C-alpha positions in Angstrom: -0.1 0.0 0.1 1.4 3.5 -1.1 2.4 5.3 2.1 0.0 8.0 2.9 0.9 11.6 4.2 -1.8 12.8 6.6 -2.0 16.5 7.2 -2.6 17.1 11.1 -4.8 19.3 12.7 -2.8 19.9 15.9 -3.1 22.9 17.7 0.0 24.1 19.6 -1.2 26.4 22.3 2.2 28.0 23.2 2.4 29.9 26.3 5.6 32.2 26.5 6.1 33.0 30.1 8.8 35.6 30.4 9.7 36.6 34.0 11.8 39.8 33.3 12.5 40.4 37.1 15.2 42.4 38.9 16.0 40.4 41.9 18.0 43.0 43.9 16.2 44.6 47.0 14.1 48.1 46.3 14.3 47.4 42.3 11.1 47.1 40.4 10.0 43.7 39.5 8.3 43.2 36.1 6.8 39.8 34.8 5.1 39.5 31.5 3.4 36.8 29.6 2.5 36.6 26.0 0.6 33.5 24.3 1.0 32.5 20.6 -1.3 30.2 18.8 0.5 28.2 16.3 -1.2 25.8 13.7 0.8 23.6 11.8 0.6 21.4 8.6 3.4 18.9 9.7 2.9 15.2 9.0 1.2 12.8 11.7 0.9 9.1 10.9 -2.2 7.4 13.1 -3.5 3.8 12.9 -4.4 0.8 14.9 -3.9 -2.9 14.7 -6.0 -6.0 15.0 -5.1 -9.3 16.8 -8.1 -11.1 14.7 -6.4 -9.9 11.4 -2.8 -9.8 12.0 -1.5 -9.1 8.5 -4.0 -6.1 7.7 -3.2 -2.2 7.7 -5.9 0.2 8.9 -4.0 3.2 8.2 -7.1 4.9 6.2 -9.5 4.3 9.1 -11.5 7.1 10.3 -11.1 5.6 13.7 -8.6 4.9 16.4 -9.8 1.5 17.9 -8.6 0.1 21.2 -9.8 -2.8 23.6 -11.4 -5.7 22.5 -13.8 -5.9 19.5 -15.9 -8.6 18.2 -14.8 -8.2 14.6 -11.0 -7.3 15.3 -10.1 -9.0 18.4 -7.6 -7.1 20.5 -6.8 -3.6 19.3 -4.2 -0.8 19.9 -3.7 2.5 18.4 -0.5 4.2 17.4 0.2 8.0 16.4 3.3 9.9 15.6 3.6 13.7 15.6 6.5 15.8 13.8 7.1 18.6 16.4 7.5 22.2 15.6 10.9 24.1 16.7 10.9 26.1 19.9 12.9 28.7 21.1 16.4 27.8 22.4 15.6 28.6 25.9 12.2 27.1 25.9 11.1 25.1 29.0 8.3 22.7 28.3 5.5 23.0 31.1 3.2 20.5 29.8 2.4 18.5 26.8 -1.2 17.1 26.3 -2.8 14.6 24.0 -6.4 15.0 23.5 -8.5 12.3 21.9 -12.2 12.4 21.2 -13.9 9.1 22.0 -17.0 8.8 20.1 -18.4 5.3 20.8 -21.5 5.4 23.1 -20.8 2.6 25.5 -21.2 2.7 29.3 -18.1 0.6 30.2 -15.2 2.4 32.2 -11.7 1.3 31.3 -8.3 2.5 31.9 -6.3 3.6 29.0 -2.6 4.1 28.9 -0.4 6.0 26.8 2.9 4.3 26.1 5.9 5.4 24.3 6.8 3.6 21.1 10.5 2.4 21.1 11.2 1.4 17.6 10.2 2.6 14.1 7.0 2.1 12.4 5.0 3.4 9.6 1.1 3.7 9.5 0.8 2.4 5.9 2.6 -0.9 6.6 2.1 -1.3 10.3 0.0 -4.8 11.4 -0.4 -6.7 14.5 2.4 -9.0 13.1 5.1 -6.1 12.8 3.8 -4.0 15.8 6.8 -2.1 17.2 8.1 -2.5 20.7 6.3 -0.2 23.4 7.4 1.1 26.7 5.6 1.2 30.1 2.8 3.6 30.8 3.4 7.4 30.8 -0.2 8.6 31.2 -3.6 7.2 31.7 -7.3 8.4 31.9 -10.3 6.7 32.8 -12.7 6.4 29.8 -16.3 6.1 29.9 -18.8 8.0 27.7 -18.2 10.2 24.5 -16.3 12.9 24.7 -12.7 14.5 24.8 -10.1 12.9 27.0 -6.7 14.5 28.0 -3.6 12.6 28.4 -0.4 14.3 29.8 2.8 13.2 28.1 5.0 16.0 29.1 8.0 14.2 30.1 7.9 12.2 26.7 7.6 15.3 24.7 10.6 16.9 26.6 12.6 13.9 25.8 12.0 14.1 22.1 12.9 17.8 22.0 16.3 16.6 24.2 17.4 14.2 21.4 15.2 10.9 22.2 14.0 9.2 18.9 10.3 10.4 18.4 8.5 6.9 17.4 5.4 8.4 18.8 3.2 6.7 21.2 0.7 3.8 21.5 -3.0 4.0 23.0 -4.0 0.7 24.6 -6.1 -0.7 27.3 -4.5 -1.6 30.5 -7.1 -4.4 30.7 -7.4 -5.7 27.0 -10.1 -8.1 27.8 -12.6 -5.1 28.3 -14.7 -4.0 25.3 -13.9 -1.2 22.7 -13.3 2.4 23.0 -13.2 4.3 19.6 -11.6 7.5 19.2 -11.7 9.5 15.8 -8.4 9.5 13.8 -6.8 12.2 11.9 -8.4 10.5 8.7 -12.1 11.4 9.8 -14.0 12.8 6.8 -16.3 15.0 8.7 -15.4 16.3 12.1 -12.1 18.1 11.6 -12.5 19.8 15.1 -12.7 16.3 16.8 -9.4 15.1 15.4 -6.5 14.2 17.6 -4.9 17.4 19.2 -1.7 18.0 20.9 -0.9 21.0 23.1 2.4 21.9 23.9 2.9 24.8 26.6 6.3 26.3 27.3 7.8 29.2 29.0 10.9 31.4 27.9 12.2 32.1 31.8 13.8 35.3 32.6 15.2 36.1 36.2 14.4 33.3 38.7 16.1 34.5 41.8 12.9 35.7 43.4 11.5 32.9 45.7 8.9 32.6 48.2 10.2 32.3 51.7 7.4 31.1 54.0 6.5 30.2 57.6 3.6 28.0 58.4 2.3 29.8 61.5 -0.3 27.1 63.1 -2.8 27.8 65.9 -2.0 24.7 67.7 1.1 26.8 69.1 1.3 30.4 70.1 2.5 32.5 67.4 -0.2 34.8 66.5 -3.0 34.7 69.3 -2.1 38.2 70.7 -0.8 41.6 69.3 2.6 41.1 71.0 2.9 37.7 69.3 2.1 39.2 65.8 4.6 42.0 66.5 7.1 39.2 67.2 6.2 37.3 64.2 6.7 40.3 62.1 10.2 41.1 63.6 11.2 37.2 63.0 10.2 37.5 59.4 12.1 40.7 58.7 15.1 39.9 60.3 15.5 36.4 58.5 14.3 37.7 55.2 10.9 35.7 55.3 8.4 37.3 52.7 5.3 35.2 53.2 3.2 33.9 56.0 0.5 31.0 56.0 -1.5 32.2 59.1 -3.8 29.3 60.0 -7.2 30.8 60.5 -9.4 27.9 60.6 -8.3 25.3 62.9 -11.2 22.6 63.5 -14.4 24.2 62.1 -13.6 27.4 64.0 -12.5 31.0 63.4 -9.3 32.7 64.4 -10.7 36.1 63.0 -13.7 38.1 63.7 -15.8 38.4 60.4 -16.4 34.9 59.9 -19.0 32.5 58.9 -18.0 29.9 61.6 -18.0 30.3 65.5 -15.2 31.9 67.3 -12.6 29.3 68.3 -12.9 28.1 72.0 -9.0 28.5 72.3 -8.6 30.3 75.7 -5.2 31.6 74.6 -6.6 33.9 71.8 -7.2 37.2 73.1 -10.5 38.3 73.7 -11.9 40.5 70.7 -8.6 40.4 69.0 -8.4 39.5 65.2 -5.1 38.1 64.4 -5.9 37.9 60.7 -6.7 41.8 60.4 -3.6 42.6 62.7 -1.0 40.7 60.8 -2.3 41.9 57.5 -1.9 45.4 58.7 1.5 44.9 60.1 2.9 42.6 57.5 1.8 44.9 54.4 3.6 47.8 56.3 6.8 46.1 56.3 9.7 47.0 53.9 9.5 44.8 51.8 5.9 44.0 52.2 5.3 40.6 53.6 2.5 38.4 52.1 -0.1 36.8 54.2 -2.1 33.6 53.2 -5.2 32.7 55.2 -4.5 28.9 55.9 -7.6 26.7 56.4 -8.0 23.2 57.6 -10.5 22.0 54.9 -11.8 18.7 55.8 -11.3 18.3 59.8 -14.0 20.2 61.6 -13.7 18.8 65.3 -11.1 17.0 67.2 -12.5 16.3 70.9 -14.6 14.2 72.4 -17.2 16.4 73.9 -19.1 18.4 71.1 -18.7 22.2 70.5 -20.3 24.6 72.7 -21.8 26.5 69.8 -25.0 24.9 68.5 -24.3 26.4 65.0 -21.1 24.7 64.8 -20.7 22.6 61.8 -20.0 19.5 64.0 -23.5 20.0 65.9 -25.2 21.0 63.0 -24.1 18.6 60.4 -22.4 15.8 62.2 -23.3 12.2 63.0 -26.4 13.0 65.1 -28.1 14.5 62.3 -30.2 12.7 59.4 -28.3 11.1 56.7 -29.3 13.9 54.2 -27.8 16.4 56.9 -24.8 14.3 58.0 -21.9 16.0 56.4 -19.2 13.7 57.8 -17.1 11.3 55.9 -16.9 7.8 57.3 -14.9 4.5 56.8 -16.0 1.4 54.9 -16.6 0.0 58.2 -18.7 3.0 59.4 -16.1 4.7 61.7 -16.2 8.5 61.9 -12.9 8.9 63.7 -9.5 9.6 62.0 -7.3 9.5 64.9 -8.9 12.3 66.9 -10.5 14.0 64.0 -14.1 14.3 62.4 -13.8 15.3 58.8 -16.3 16.2 56.2 -16.8 14.4 53.0 -15.9 16.4 49.6 -18.6 13.9 48.2 -21.1 15.6 50.0 -22.4 18.8 48.1 -23.6 21.0 50.8 -20.5 20.3 52.8 -18.2 21.7 49.7 -20.4 24.7 49.3 -20.3 25.7 52.9 -16.5 25.5 53.1 -16.2 27.5 49.9 -18.6 30.0 51.7 -16.1 30.1 54.8 -13.4 31.0 52.3 -15.1 33.3 50.6 -16.1 35.3 53.4 -12.6 36.0 54.0 -11.8 36.9 50.6 -14.2 39.4 50.4 -13.5 41.0 54.0 -9.9 40.8 54.4 -7.1 42.2 52.2 -5.1 38.5 52.1 -2.6 38.0 49.3 -3.8 34.3 49.1 -5.9 31.4 50.4 -4.2 28.3 51.4 -5.9 24.9 51.5 -4.7 22.2 54.0 -5.8 18.7 54.4 -7.9 18.9 51.1 -8.1 15.2 50.7 -9.5 12.0 52.0 -7.9 10.4 55.2 -7.1 7.0 53.4 -8.2 4.6 51.0 -11.2 3.3 53.3 -12.8 6.9 53.7 -15.4 8.5 51.5 -18.3 6.7 52.7 -20.7 9.5 53.2 -24.2 8.2 52.5 -25.0 11.0 50.1 -21.6 10.6 48.4 -22.2 6.9 47.9 -25.6 7.4 46.8 -24.6 9.9 44.1 -21.8 7.4 42.8 -24.1 4.5 42.6 -26.5 6.7 40.7 -23.8 7.9 38.1 -22.7 4.4 37.6 -25.8 2.3 38.0 -24.4 0.4 40.8 -25.5 -0.5 44.4 -24.4 -1.2 47.7 -21.1 -0.1 49.1 -18.2 -0.1 46.6 -14.8 -1.7 47.9 -12.3 0.8 49.0 -9.8 -0.7 46.5 -12.3 -0.3 43.3 -10.5 1.8 40.8 -13.9 3.6 39.8 -14.6 4.3 43.4 -11.3 5.6 43.9 -11.5 7.8 40.8 -14.8 9.1 41.9 -13.3 10.2 45.0 -10.4 11.9 43.4 -12.8 13.8 41.3 -14.8 15.1 44.6 -11.7 16.6 45.8 -10.7 18.1 42.5 -14.2 19.4 42.1 -13.9 21.2 45.2 -10.6 22.7 44.7 -11.7 23.8 41.0 -14.8 25.6 42.6 -12.8 27.3 45.4 -10.4 28.5 42.6 -13.0 30.0 40.5 -14.9 31.7 43.2 -12.0 33.3 44.4 -10.7 34.3 41.1 -14.1 35.8 40.4 -14.3 38.2 43.5 -10.4 38.9 43.9 -8.4 37.6 40.7 -5.2 38.8 42.3 -5.5 36.4 45.3 -3.4 33.4 45.0 -4.9 30.1 45.5 -2.6 27.4 47.3 -2.6 24.0 48.7 -0.7 22.0 51.2 -0.2 18.8 49.2 0.7 15.2 50.1 4.0 13.7 49.4 4.0 10.4 51.2 6.7 7.7 50.7 9.4 7.6 47.9 9.0 10.2 45.3 8.0 9.4 42.0 10.5 8.9 39.1 7.7 8.2 36.4 4.1 8.6 35.5 3.3 5.1 36.5 5.1 5.7 40.0 2.8 8.8 40.4 -0.4 6.7 39.7 0.7 4.0 42.2 1.7 6.6 44.8 -0.1 7.1 48.3 -0.9 10.5 47.2 -3.1 9.0 44.4 -4.3 6.1 46.1 -4.5 6.6 49.8 -4.9 10.5 50.2 -6.8 10.4 46.8 -5.3 13.9 45.8 -4.4 14.4 42.4 -2.6 17.5 42.9 -0.3 17.1 39.8 -3.5 17.6 37.7 -4.4 20.6 39.5 -1.0 22.2 38.6 -1.4 20.9 34.7 -5.1 22.3 34.8 -4.3 25.4 36.7 -6.8 24.8 39.3 -4.3 26.1 41.8 -1.7 28.7 41.7 0.8 27.1 43.9 1.2 23.6 45.3 3.4 23.3 48.2 4.0 19.6 48.9 4.5 18.6 52.6 8.1 17.2 52.0 8.2 16.2 55.7 11.3 13.7 55.8 14.1 13.2 58.3 17.4 14.1 56.6 19.4 11.8 59.2 17.5 8.6 57.9 19.2 7.4 54.8 15.8 6.2 53.4 14.0 9.2 54.0 16.9 11.4 52.8 16.3 9.5 49.3 12.4 10.0 49.5 12.8 13.6 50.0 15.3 14.2 47.1 13.3 12.2 44.8 10.5 14.3 45.5 12.2 17.4 45.0 13.3 16.1 41.5 9.6 15.3 40.4 8.3 18.5 41.9 10.8 20.7 40.2 10.2 19.0 36.8 6.2 18.7 37.1 4.9 22.4 37.9 2.5 22.1 34.9 1.1 25.7 34.2 1.6 27.0 37.5 4.2 26.9 40.7 5.5 24.7 43.4 7.3 25.4 46.6 8.9 22.8 48.8 7.5 22.4 52.2 10.4 21.4 54.7 9.5 19.7 57.9 12.2 21.7 60.0 10.4 20.0 63.1 11.6 16.7 62.0 15.4 17.8 61.7 18.3 19.4 63.4 19.1 23.0 62.5 22.0 21.5 60.4 19.9 19.1 58.5 17.0 21.7 57.9 19.5 23.8 56.2 20.9 21.0 53.8 17.1 20.5 53.1 16.5 24.0 52.1 19.4 24.1 50.2 18.4 21.1 48.2 15.4 22.5 47.5 16.8 25.8 46.3 19.0 23.9 43.9 18.0 23.2 40.1 17.0 19.9 39.0 19.0 17.6 36.9 17.0 19.1 33.9 17.7 22.7 35.2 14.3 23.3 36.6 13.7 25.2 39.9 11.1 25.6 42.5 9.3 28.9 43.4 10.6 28.8 47.0 10.5 27.3 50.5 8.0 27.0 53.2 9.0 26.2 56.7 6.9 23.9 59.0 6.8 25.2 61.5 7.2 28.7 63.0 6.6 27.3 66.5 8.6 24.1 66.2 11.9 24.8 64.3 13.8 21.6 65.2 13.6 18.2 66.7 16.6 19.0 69.4 15.0 21.5 71.5 17.3 24.1 70.5 15.7 27.6 70.6 13.8 28.9 67.7 15.5 32.2 67.8 18.8 30.1 67.2 17.1 28.7 64.3 15.8 31.9 62.9 19.0 33.6 62.9 21.0 31.0 60.9 18.4 31.8 57.9 20.1 35.1 56.9 23.3 35.2 58.7 26.5 33.2 58.5 26.9 31.1 61.6 28.9 28.1 62.6 26.0 26.2 61.0 27.0 27.6 57.6 28.8 30.2 56.1 26.2 30.8 53.3 22.7 31.6 54.7 19.8 30.3 52.8 17.8 33.4 53.0 20.8 35.8 52.6 19.4 38.8 51.4 15.8 40.7 51.3 13.7 39.9 48.4 10.2 40.0 47.8 7.9 37.1 46.7 7.7 36.4 42.8 5.2 38.0 40.8 2.9 35.2 39.0 3.0 36.2 35.4 -0.6 34.4 34.7 -2.3 36.7 37.4 -0.3 40.1 36.6 -0.8 39.4 32.8 -3.3 37.1 32.3 -3.7 35.8 28.7 -6.6 32.9 29.7 -10.1 33.2 31.2 -12.3 30.8 33.2 -15.7 29.5 33.3 -18.2 29.1 36.2 -21.5 27.4 35.3 -24.5 25.8 36.9 -27.2 23.2 35.9 -29.6 24.1 38.6 -28.7 20.8 40.7 -28.3 18.6 37.7 -25.5 15.9 39.1 -22.7 14.0 37.1 -23.9 15.5 33.7 -21.4 15.7 30.8 -20.7 19.1 29.9 -19.2 20.1 26.3 -17.6 23.4 25.8 -17.0 24.4 22.5 -15.1 27.4 21.1 -11.3 28.3 20.2 -10.6 25.0 22.3 -13.0 22.1 23.2 -13.1 20.7 26.9 -15.4 18.4 28.4 -16.2 18.0 32.4 -19.0 16.7 34.4 -21.2 18.8 36.9 -20.6 18.2 40.7 -23.2 17.2 43.1 -24.6 20.9 43.0 -24.9 20.9 39.5 -22.0 23.4 39.2 -19.0 22.9 36.5 -15.8 24.8 36.2 -13.3 25.1 33.3 -10.0 26.9 34.0 -7.4 28.4 31.7 -9.6 28.9 28.6 -8.4 30.7 25.4 -10.5 33.9 25.2 -13.5 33.9 22.7 -16.9 32.8 22.3 -18.0 29.4 23.5 -21.3 27.1 23.3 -21.8 25.3 26.2 -23.9 21.9 25.5 -25.5 19.6 28.2 -28.3 16.8 27.3 -29.4 18.6 24.2 -29.5 22.1 26.0 -27.2 24.7 25.0 -26.0 28.4 25.8 -23.5 31.0 24.8 -20.8 32.6 26.8 -17.8 34.7 25.9 -14.5 34.0 28.0 -12.2 37.1 28.7 -8.6 37.1 29.9 -8.2 37.3 33.7 -12.1 37.2 34.4 -14.5 34.2 35.3 -17.4 34.1 32.9 -20.9 32.6 34.2 -23.6 30.7 32.7 -26.7 29.1 34.0 -28.5 26.2 31.9 -32.0 25.5 33.0 
């Protein structure tokens, strides 16, 4: 068969982020972002192969078939791209393959993207001469018709770095499952539904600015009186710290006055005192300005054996003594409500999510915060998440009954989606009211750090915490991730875990930024300095983090050495180190996607319709599902006119850069 050259309709959405910042103290920082859309007519090959017809080529098929098919047996699909030239100093931040699955089946399967390791040609490729493929680098759970995105950033980076570009294979993890079918580049009708590859890269400028943060928790003294706040400001200024994550919600309570929730029962908080307002005023008056991010414990809402005194406290109003419909608490597969000493809400309970969003938005509207910081935005373990409403919603969405097993992959993905929906809803809510406010999350880094996408997918972060924070960075659902890299430097295994996590985090920041959360409380002063320096160093591929956050301001080392001694080593030469880690005063970095946005966001409502497929079509195409309140969001959309479609209903909306557009479909 004659070799066929197929013109690819691949959209390369190229974001050039230039951080032109002067790093010396008292100089003006400037950052800019420009976006260039490049379409190409470079050649792509795509095809599928069939075990039942092992010598047949399907290179001119309009479809890419995967899985077990009655006529084709086991099928796999292959795609190959010819990549465009990038600037010499370009840093690829993400590479996303988008495939449109059109076959209207109800089965749910895991589909892997695997690198092809030997040469092939679409016009001659058959089952008999199929090429060698590697292990999975990306996967997605595929069910109903629609777009599915597979991130293959590291593979694309390797191609640009000189590795042979033999393309990728698309195949089921369990090839006994029945077929899913995607449109190929040969499709004769739907040009806009052909495979798309999106490459985002930045052209970096000066990177010496960094976040230098303290986590200031309210389980200890640190910000409970005006004198404590004065000392906190002095410690930050003297040691060149430019950001404070101040805990304002400990367990469903408020350490500030203008709150949806009752005041904390903490007897050490000075009566009538508002630490958040006081800290903001004093931190913003400092020179240089110190940023203040309000830190919320998201899921845990009580941690004592006796209930809160206030009857309106969330634990009393929506705890386990309430009806199933009004009980917002998460519980385990066996029915336990207690995680250690904590009672936690369930992100699969829609009212609990909206309430938590409203708590945060009260702060955003009424305080001049620089950021919102989400902590404990996850499940407490694989066996958690069995809130009655969440299970009911899951069973309705997937036509199941009873309690799903904790290890059921579909149930795991459901719970990951509930957490991600919550994060996405909070991000767009904040951006709609105050787009300058940074949204960050303290994220999970348990066990050994991942080296590959498969490692990430098998990690405790994904399978126990059920927290896919990597996808939040890729999507843009948070501005900053702060992985809690709490490891003991003196333990050789934990030291290796820490270094592996750092390498992963530096190289996988997606569209946004990552800081390293350093667990100084677990280490000696010397060991903490070593970990900070490792976090500040570039990765093996030259990537750097956006800074450091230290846990905690109250407990600075494992040895009982005074906090004052620890603080002093950060900014001055000492016997610990002649090269201090925070040697000069610098401001926190400006985030280019916030100061000069090129993308906009969408927040929509279906008036309560749960788990409905929403198709968003315009300058780009997206699909998402509504949450338990019938709400949906799409982040970082290319500006322009869009059509929103759900179950035959449609509406129009215009996306503007730097804004959140809204739509309601009745």
